[in-house]
Each structure stands twice: as C-alpha cells, then as structure tokens.
DSSP file (Angstrom, degrees, kcal/mol; ACC not computed):
  #  RESIDUE AA STRUCTURE BP1 BP2  ACC     N-H-->O    O-->H-N    N-H-->O    O-->H-N    TCO  KAPPA ALPHA  PHI   PSI    X-CA   Y-CA   Z-CA
    1    1 A M     >        0   0    0      0, 0.0     4,-2.2     0, 0.0     5,-0.2   0.000 360.0 360.0 360.0 -42.8  134.9   90.9   83.7
    2    2 A D  H  >  +     0   0    0      1,-0.2     4,-2.4     2,-0.2     5,-0.2   0.888 360.0  52.2 -61.1 -38.8  133.0   93.8   82.2
    3    3 A D  H  > S+     0   0    0      2,-0.2     4,-2.2     1,-0.2    -1,-0.2   0.898 108.9  49.5 -65.5 -40.3  130.4   91.4   80.8
    4    4 A L  H  > S+     0   0    0      2,-0.2     4,-2.2     1,-0.2    -2,-0.2   0.897 110.6  50.2 -64.8 -40.8  129.9   89.8   84.2
    5    5 A L  H  X S+     0   0    0     -4,-2.2     4,-2.4     2,-0.2    -2,-0.2   0.907 110.2  50.2 -64.1 -42.4  129.5   93.2   85.8
    6    6 A R  H  X S+     0   0    0     -4,-2.4     4,-2.3     1,-0.2    -2,-0.2   0.901 110.3  50.3 -62.1 -41.0  126.9   94.2   83.1
    7    7 A Q  H  X S+     0   0    0     -4,-2.2     4,-2.5     2,-0.2    -2,-0.2   0.904 110.2  49.8 -64.4 -41.1  125.0   91.0   83.7
    8    8 A A  H  X S+     0   0    0     -4,-2.2     4,-2.5     2,-0.2    -2,-0.2   0.913 111.2  48.9 -64.3 -42.6  125.0   91.6   87.5
    9    9 A K  H  X S+     0   0    0     -4,-2.4     4,-2.3     2,-0.2    -2,-0.2   0.899 111.5  49.6 -63.7 -40.5  123.7   95.2   87.0
   10   10 A T  H  X S+     0   0    0     -4,-2.3     4,-2.3     2,-0.2    -2,-0.2   0.917 110.8  49.6 -63.7 -43.4  121.0   93.9   84.7
   11   11 A T  H  X S+     0   0    0     -4,-2.5     4,-2.6     1,-0.2     5,-0.2   0.918 110.4  50.7 -61.5 -44.2  120.0   91.3   87.2
   12   12 A N  H  X S+     0   0    0     -4,-2.5     4,-2.6     1,-0.2    -2,-0.2   0.911 110.5  49.0 -60.2 -43.0  119.9   93.9   90.0
   13   13 A R  H  X S+     0   0    0     -4,-2.3     4,-2.4     2,-0.2    -1,-0.2   0.892 111.2  49.4 -65.5 -39.1  117.7   96.2   87.9
   14   14 A L  H  X S+     0   0    0     -4,-2.3     4,-2.1     2,-0.2    -2,-0.2   0.923 113.1  46.4 -66.0 -43.6  115.3   93.3   87.0
   15   15 A L  H  X S+     0   0    0     -4,-2.6     4,-2.6     2,-0.2    -2,-0.2   0.915 112.6  50.4 -63.5 -42.2  115.0   92.3   90.6
   16   16 A A  H  X S+     0   0    0     -4,-2.6     4,-2.6    -5,-0.2    -2,-0.2   0.904 108.8  52.0 -62.2 -41.3  114.5   95.9   91.7
   17   17 A A  H  X S+     0   0    0     -4,-2.4     4,-1.1     2,-0.2    -1,-0.2   0.900 110.8  47.9 -62.3 -40.4  111.8   96.4   89.1
   18   18 A Q  H  < S+     0   0    0     -4,-2.1     4,-0.4     1,-0.2     3,-0.4   0.919 113.4  47.0 -66.8 -42.6  110.0   93.3   90.4
   19   19 A L  H >X S+     0   0    0     -4,-2.6     4,-2.4     1,-0.2     3,-1.5   0.862 104.0  62.5 -66.8 -34.8  110.2   94.5   94.0
   20   20 A K  H 3< S+     0   0    0     -4,-2.6    -1,-0.2     1,-0.3    -2,-0.2   0.842  99.7  54.9 -59.1 -33.1  109.0   98.0   93.0
   21   21 A S  T 3< S+     0   0    0     -4,-1.1    -1,-0.3    -3,-0.4    -2,-0.2   0.676 119.0  33.4 -74.1 -14.8  105.8   96.5   91.9
   22   22 A Q  T <4 S+     0   0    0     -3,-1.5     2,-0.3    -4,-0.4    -2,-0.2   0.606 120.1  40.8-113.9 -17.5  105.3   94.9   95.3
   23   23 A M  S  < S-     0   0    0     -4,-2.4    -1,-0.1    -5,-0.1     2,-0.1  -0.917  77.4-110.8-134.2 156.0  107.0   97.4   97.7
   24   24 A G     >  -     0   0    0     -2,-0.3     4,-2.1     1,-0.1     5,-0.2  -0.395  37.2-107.4 -78.5 164.0  107.2  101.2   98.2
   25   25 A Q  H  > S+     0   0    0      1,-0.2     4,-2.7     2,-0.2     5,-0.2   0.876 118.4  55.3 -62.0 -38.9  110.4  103.1   97.6
   26   26 A M  H  > S+     0   0    0      1,-0.2     4,-2.4     2,-0.2    -1,-0.2   0.923 109.4  46.7 -62.2 -43.0  111.0  103.6  101.3
   27   27 A D  H  > S+     0   0    0      2,-0.2     4,-2.5     1,-0.2    -1,-0.2   0.886 112.2  51.0 -65.8 -38.4  110.8   99.9  102.0
   28   28 A L  H  X S+     0   0    0     -4,-2.1     4,-2.8     2,-0.2     5,-0.2   0.917 110.3  48.4 -64.4 -43.0  113.1   99.2   99.1
   29   29 A V  H  X S+     0   0    0     -4,-2.7     4,-2.5     2,-0.2    -2,-0.2   0.925 111.8  50.3 -62.5 -43.9  115.7  101.7  100.3
   30   30 A K  H  X S+     0   0    0     -4,-2.4     4,-1.2    -5,-0.2    -2,-0.2   0.930 112.6  46.9 -59.9 -45.6  115.4  100.2  103.8
   31   31 A L  H  < S+     0   0    0     -4,-2.5     3,-0.5     1,-0.2     4,-0.4   0.934 114.7  45.2 -61.9 -48.0  115.9   96.7  102.4
   32   32 A L  H ><>S+     0   0    0     -4,-2.8     3,-1.2     1,-0.2     5,-1.1   0.823 106.5  60.3 -69.0 -30.3  118.9   97.6  100.2
   33   33 A A  H ><5S+     0   0    0     -4,-2.5     3,-1.4     1,-0.3    -1,-0.2   0.820  96.1  62.1 -66.2 -29.0  120.5   99.6  103.0
   34   34 A T  T 3<5S+     0   0    0     -4,-1.2    -1,-0.3    -3,-0.5    -2,-0.2   0.672  94.8  62.7 -70.2 -14.9  120.7   96.5  105.1
   35   35 A T  T < 5S-     0   0    0     -3,-1.2    -1,-0.3    -4,-0.4    -2,-0.2   0.522 117.8-109.9 -86.6  -5.3  122.9   94.9  102.4
   36   36 A G  T < 5 +     0   0    0     -3,-1.4    -3,-0.2     1,-0.3    -2,-0.1   0.567  65.2 151.9  89.8   8.2  125.6   97.6  103.0
   37   37 A L      < -     0   0    0     -5,-1.1    -1,-0.3     1,-0.1     2,-0.1  -0.417  44.2-119.4 -70.8 148.8  125.1   99.4   99.7
   38   38 A S     >  -     0   0    0     -2,-0.1     4,-2.7     1,-0.1     5,-0.2  -0.332  28.9-102.9 -78.3 168.6  125.9  103.1   99.6
   39   39 A A  H  > S+     0   0    0      1,-0.2     4,-2.5     2,-0.2     5,-0.2   0.895 124.8  51.9 -59.3 -40.1  123.3  105.7   98.7
   40   40 A R  H  > S+     0   0    0      2,-0.2     4,-2.2     1,-0.2    -1,-0.2   0.915 110.6  47.1 -63.0 -43.9  124.8  105.9   95.2
   41   41 A E  H  > S+     0   0    0      2,-0.2     4,-2.1     1,-0.2    -2,-0.2   0.901 112.5  48.9 -66.5 -41.0  124.6  102.1   94.7
   42   42 A I  H  X S+     0   0    0     -4,-2.7     4,-2.5     1,-0.2    -2,-0.2   0.918 110.5  52.2 -63.0 -42.6  121.0  102.0   96.0
   43   43 A A  H  X>S+     0   0    0     -4,-2.5     5,-2.4    -5,-0.2     4,-0.8   0.895 108.2  51.2 -60.4 -41.0  120.2  104.9   93.6
   44   44 A D  H  <5S+     0   0    0     -4,-2.2     3,-0.4     3,-0.2    -1,-0.2   0.917 111.6  46.7 -63.0 -42.9  121.7  103.0   90.7
   45   45 A V  H  <5S+     0   0    0     -4,-2.1    -2,-0.2     1,-0.2    -1,-0.2   0.898 118.8  40.4 -65.9 -40.5  119.7   99.9   91.5
   46   46 A L  H  <5S-     0   0    0     -4,-2.5    -1,-0.2    -5,-0.2    -2,-0.2   0.438 108.7-122.1 -90.4   0.7  116.4  101.8   91.9
   47   47 A D  T  <5S+     0   0    0     -4,-0.8     2,-0.2    -3,-0.4    -3,-0.2   0.940  76.3 105.0  57.8  50.9  117.1  104.1   89.0
   48   48 A T  S   <S-     0   0    0     -5,-2.4     2,-0.3    -6,-0.1    -1,-0.2  -0.632  73.9 -76.3-137.5-164.0  116.9  107.3   91.1
   49   49 A T     >  -     0   0    0     -2,-0.2     4,-1.9     1,-0.1     5,-0.2  -0.726  27.7-123.1-106.8 155.7  119.4  109.8   92.5
   50   50 A A  H  > S+     0   0    0     -2,-0.3     4,-2.8     1,-0.2     5,-0.2   0.891 112.6  55.1 -61.1 -41.2  121.7  109.5   95.5
   51   51 A P  H  > S+     0   0    0      0, 0.0     4,-2.4     0, 0.0    -1,-0.2   0.890 106.1  52.1 -60.9 -36.4  120.2  112.6   97.2
   52   52 A T  H  > S+     0   0    0      2,-0.2     4,-2.1     1,-0.2    -2,-0.2   0.922 112.0  45.8 -62.7 -43.4  116.8  111.0   97.0
   53   53 A V  H  X S+     0   0    0     -4,-1.9     4,-2.8     2,-0.2    -1,-0.2   0.909 110.8  53.2 -65.4 -42.3  118.1  107.9   98.6
   54   54 A A  H  X S+     0   0    0     -4,-2.8     4,-2.2     1,-0.2    -2,-0.2   0.906 109.9  47.7 -60.9 -42.3  119.9  110.0  101.3
   55   55 A V  H  X S+     0   0    0     -4,-2.4     4,-2.4     2,-0.2    -1,-0.2   0.910 111.6  50.6 -64.6 -42.3  116.7  111.8  102.1
   56   56 A T  H  X S+     0   0    0     -4,-2.1     4,-2.2     1,-0.2    -2,-0.2   0.912 110.2  49.7 -62.5 -43.0  114.8  108.5  102.3
   57   57 A L  H  X S+     0   0    0     -4,-2.8     4,-2.3     2,-0.2    -1,-0.2   0.898 110.2  50.9 -63.0 -40.2  117.4  107.1  104.7
   58   58 A Q  H  X S+     0   0    0     -4,-2.2     4,-2.3     2,-0.2    -2,-0.2   0.913 109.8  49.6 -63.0 -42.7  117.3  110.2  106.9
   59   59 A R  H  X S+     0   0    0     -4,-2.4     4,-2.3     1,-0.2    -1,-0.2   0.881 109.6  52.1 -64.2 -37.6  113.5  109.9  107.1
   60   60 A L  H  X S+     0   0    0     -4,-2.2     4,-2.3     2,-0.2    -2,-0.2   0.914 109.1  49.5 -63.9 -42.3  113.8  106.2  108.0
   61   61 A R  H  X S+     0   0    0     -4,-2.3     4,-2.4     2,-0.2    -2,-0.2   0.905 111.3  49.4 -62.6 -41.4  116.2  107.1  110.8
   62   62 A Q  H  X S+     0   0    0     -4,-2.3     4,-2.6     2,-0.2    -1,-0.2   0.898 110.0  51.6 -63.4 -40.2  113.8  109.8  112.1
   63   63 A K  H  X S+     0   0    0     -4,-2.3     4,-2.3     2,-0.2    -2,-0.2   0.912 110.7  47.5 -63.0 -43.7  111.0  107.3  112.0
   64   64 A V  H  X S+     0   0    0     -4,-2.3     4,-2.7     2,-0.2    -2,-0.2   0.907 111.6  51.2 -63.8 -42.3  113.0  104.8  114.0
   65   65 A K  H  X S+     0   0    0     -4,-2.4     4,-2.3     2,-0.2    -2,-0.2   0.926 111.2  47.2 -61.8 -46.1  114.0  107.4  116.5
   66   66 A K  H  X S+     0   0    0     -4,-2.6     4,-2.4     1,-0.2    -1,-0.2   0.909 112.8  50.0 -62.3 -41.8  110.3  108.5  117.0
   67   67 A T  H  X S+     0   0    0     -4,-2.3     4,-2.2     1,-0.2    -2,-0.2   0.918 111.5  47.2 -64.0 -44.2  109.2  104.9  117.4
   68   68 A S  H  X S+     0   0    0     -4,-2.7     4,-2.2     1,-0.2    -1,-0.2   0.882 112.4  50.2 -67.1 -36.5  111.9  104.1  120.0
   69   69 A Q  H  X S+     0   0    0     -4,-2.3     4,-2.2    -5,-0.2    -1,-0.2   0.899 110.4  50.0 -65.7 -40.2  111.1  107.3  121.9
   70   70 A A  H  X S+     0   0    0     -4,-2.4     4,-2.1     2,-0.2    -2,-0.2   0.891 110.4  49.7 -65.6 -39.4  107.4  106.4  121.9
   71   71 A R  H  X S+     0   0    0     -4,-2.2     4,-2.2     2,-0.2    -1,-0.2   0.901 110.1  50.2 -66.7 -40.0  108.1  102.9  123.2
   72   72 A R  H  X S+     0   0    0     -4,-2.2     4,-1.8     1,-0.2    -2,-0.2   0.906 110.0  51.6 -63.9 -40.0  110.3  104.3  126.0
   73   73 A G  H  X S+     0   0    0     -4,-2.2     4,-1.1     1,-0.2    -2,-0.2   0.892 110.4  48.2 -62.6 -40.2  107.5  106.7  126.9
   74   74 A D  H  < S+     0   0    0     -4,-2.1    -1,-0.2     1,-0.2    -2,-0.2   0.876 109.9  52.3 -66.7 -37.8  105.0  103.8  127.0
   75   75 A A  H  < S+     0   0    0     -4,-2.2    -1,-0.2     1,-0.2    -2,-0.2   0.832 109.0  50.2 -68.5 -32.5  107.4  101.7  129.2
   76   76 A E  H  <        0   0    0     -4,-1.8    -1,-0.2     1,-0.2    -2,-0.2   0.757 360.0 360.0 -76.4 -25.2  107.8  104.6  131.7
   77   77 A A     <        0   0    0     -4,-1.1    -1,-0.2    -5,-0.2    -2,-0.2   0.471 360.0 360.0 -78.2 360.0  104.0  105.1  132.0
C-alpha cells in the first residue's frame, strides 16, 4: 500500500510539473481545487505551501465576485 501511495504521489508531481510548464500557478490551483483537494493537498502537488494556495484561492474567489458584479451591472444598464 505504501508503494502504491508513493507511485501515485510521484505521478501527481510529474503531471503537475508538466502542467506548470503550460499554465500559471493560479490556473493550476483553480483546476486542482475543482477536484476537491484541500489547500494542503494542492500545495503538496504543486510543491508550494498551504498558505500560498489559500491566498491564491482567496484571490480567485475575489476575481469571480468582481466579474459577477460587473456582469450584473452590465445587465442592469
């Protein structure tokens, strides 16, 4: 079981490394958050810290909020 877990972690890191070369960190965090991973788990996959992921998630939420407010403003005009 430990060997299988190590293999899965290695696979995740390799996939993350490949995605890092094609996507920005914010996009990667957004993608991984949709899978239901915690901030700690996302941090492990991206080889960063949980607080960094938490800040990125907060910024993404703010961005979505601003976008939805702007769309509502456009719809009212």
